[in-house]
N, C-alpha and C positions, 0 to 999 in steps of 0.2 A: 374384611366383607365381601371382595370381590372372588377368594378362595371359597368363603360358603356359598355363593350364589354360583359358582362354577360346578362346584360338589354338586349342588340342588338340581342344576341343569342336566349333569351326566344323569344323575340319579333317575330322575322323570323320562329322559330318553329312553335310559336302559328299563325303565319300567314299562315305558309305550312298548317297545321293542320285545319284550322278555313274555307278557302276557298274554297275547294270541299263544304261543308256544306252550303255555303252562296250563292253558283252557286248554287245548288240543290235548295234550298228554293227562291230564285230568278228565275231560271226556271219554277218553278211550277206555277211564276203568269205570265208564258210569254205564247205568242202561240207559236204553232210550228215553224213558220218562223221566230219570234223574237228567239228562243232558236238557230236555227241553222247558225241564223247571225253573225259572228263576230265582228259586229261593235257597238251591242246592249250590251252595259254594264248591271250597274246596274242603270242605270237611265232610265225609260222606264214607259209606263202607262200603270200598273198591269190593271191583270183581272182575275177573278172567276170561269174563263168557265171550266177551265181544274179540278178545285174541283167540281163542279158540276157537271160534263159526269162523273167521276170517283166513285161519290158519289149517284148515279144518282138508279142504280140496285140492291142496297145494296151488292155487293160482297166483296167489299172492308169492310166495316162492317163485315161482315162475316168473313170474314180471317183475320182482327183485333181481333175478339173473339176468333176464334182459334190458334191463338197466344197465346193469353194472357191464355187460357185454359190447352194446353199443356204445356206453360211457367211454370205456376204457380205449378199446380200439379205436373209435374217431377222434378221441384225445390225442392217441399215441400217433396217428397219421398225420393228423393234423400240424403238432410239432415236426413230425419227420421234413415237413413241407415248409411252415410259418418259421422258423426258427432260422434255416440259411436263410431264407428267402428276407429277414426283418436284418440280418447279418449286411445281406447285399444291400439291401437300401439304406440301412444305416449308413455302411462305411464308404459307397460310391454315389451317396446324394442322389439315388433314382426316387425323388420323394413325390417325382408323379404317378409313378410305377405302384407307389404304396397307395397314393390318394387313388387310381382305378382300383384298386382290390377294395377300400374302404367303402366303394360303392356296394359292392356287397352284404356289405355291414348295414349301408342305411335304408338299401330297399325291402320295404314290409315282407317277411317272408309269407304272409300269407297270400299277397299277390302272385306268390310263384307256385305255390301246391297246385292250382290246375294244370298246367303246362306239367310240370312235374309229375304230377298222376298221369296225365297222359302220357308222358315220353315215356316214363316207366312201365305204364300199363304196358306198351307196342313191345316192349323186351321183355314182358314177364317177369320183374322185377318186384312189382308190387306187394305187398306183405313179406317181404323179405329182410332180413338182417341189412343186408348191402345197402336197398334202397334208406334204411333209417341210419346209417354210418353216413350215406353220401352228403342228404339232406343235412345232416347235424355239422357235417365239416362244412358246407355254405357258410355257417356261420363262426365254428371253431376257428377257421384258417384265419379268417382276418382279424378275428379277436385276438390270437395271440399273435398276427404279426406287428398289430399296432401297439402292444406291449412292447412287445422284443425289440423293437425299433428305437425305443429311447432308452434301453439298456445297452444295448450296443452301441449308439450313439455317446453314451455316457463312460465308456470304458477309453482310458490313454490309447490313442493309438497307437504312441511309441513303442506300445509291449507288443502290436503287432510286427511292427518295423523292422523289432530289433530280430523278430524271429525271421523272417524273413532274409534278415542279411547273416544270421547262422545258417540257412539254404532252406528253410521251409516256405513252400508254396502257398497262395493266396490258400485256398481252401485248407492245407495243412496248420495254418495260424488259424484260422478258425477254429478246427478242431481243438488242437494242442493249445489255443491259449483264450479268446476269447470266449469260446462255449464253454470253460470251466468257470470262468470268471462271470457269465453272466446264469450259471446255475441258479440262485434264488428268485429271477425273473423270470426261467424257463418253469420252474415248478408252480410260483405264481401264476403265471399264462394257462399252465396245464389245468391247476385245480381250481379257475373258474370256467375254463373250459368244458372240465367233466361237469361242475355243477350246473351248467346251462343243459350240459345233454342228459345230466339225468332228472331235470325239472319240466326237459319239453313236452309240452302237453299235444301242441296242434300239428307237430309233423307225423307222432305216432298216432296220432286217431284216424290221418287221413290216411297213411302209409304202410300201418302195419296190419295183423291179422290175428285171429287168435292165439295163433302158434309165437309170438313175436310181438305183442302187444307190451310196452312198457308201463311202470308202475304210475304215472299220472291219469292212463286210461283206464286200467283199473279201478282207480278212485272215482273214476266218473261212473264206473259203473253202478256204485252204493246209490247214485242219484237217479230216482226212477219217477214218471209223471207222477202216481199217486202219493208217493212217502219217498222218505229218506231216513236211511240205515244210520243213522248219526252214530250210536257207538262203532259199530262195524269202519264206517268210513272214518271216524278217530283213529280208533285200531289201526287202519291199515297206513292211515296219515303219518302215524307214530311212527310205524316202523319203516316207513320209506324217508322221514325225518331224521331221526335220532341219530344213524351210523354218516350223515352228512355231518350234522352240526356236532359231534363227537369228533369228528376228523378234521373241521374247520377251528373247533376250540381247539386242538391237540398242537392244531399248527400254526395260531393265529401269529405266533413270533415270527413266524417264516412270512407268514405271507403280508404281513406289518414289514417285516423290512426290504419284501421284495419289492411291494408295492410303491414302497420310495426310494428306493437303491438307486431306480436311471431317472430322478426325477433333476439330478444337477450331472453336469457334465464335467469328465476328467478331471 
């Protein structure tokens, strides 16, 4: 009986999570009239007009490229900073330093947008890729840091000590021993940081311009005061969501392994 209830509960949760995504993808193939008609469910004559319309001027492709560029660069730079820092915090027990970095993750980002805008405007960076990468790193660095601390603390320190006995420096032990062993955690942290960057709307809305705006800002353009292009909005949202969704499903085994690997110590 408990097994049946557990299966039923899992099915209900999966249905709740999947339904908005299914509705979004279905709406992308409907006309605006069909989208707003509650009597039209999942059985209808699909159309590709929404995709043709949103892809016609190339703005969606450019925004997808901007999102990918900002996401990849900010994630790589954040990992280069946060992974060694997490190893140092975990190995040398510098938890007060780690807690200080965590403050950046706790502070509401919206409270920093006005100072950021003023500062970056003074040095002429507003509207550039640089300001978007830096603003995303403000969140990505603490995120990767705190994920990776658990991984490094969970690795047996004896492995690194053995490497030190064989002549490795402290950094050499990190690079040759600890870093390869923490690869699942690094991949997990980087994927989560990239997803944050890919989905971020607020930073790009304030700090980007027409040439550097990312997909979330482009989606917002489908909503106007008088009306909303629901078909175009859903088509663009599908183009934004499906690549990340496919990557998450394909790598879910590694994500789950990475998220749980640092849960126990040595």
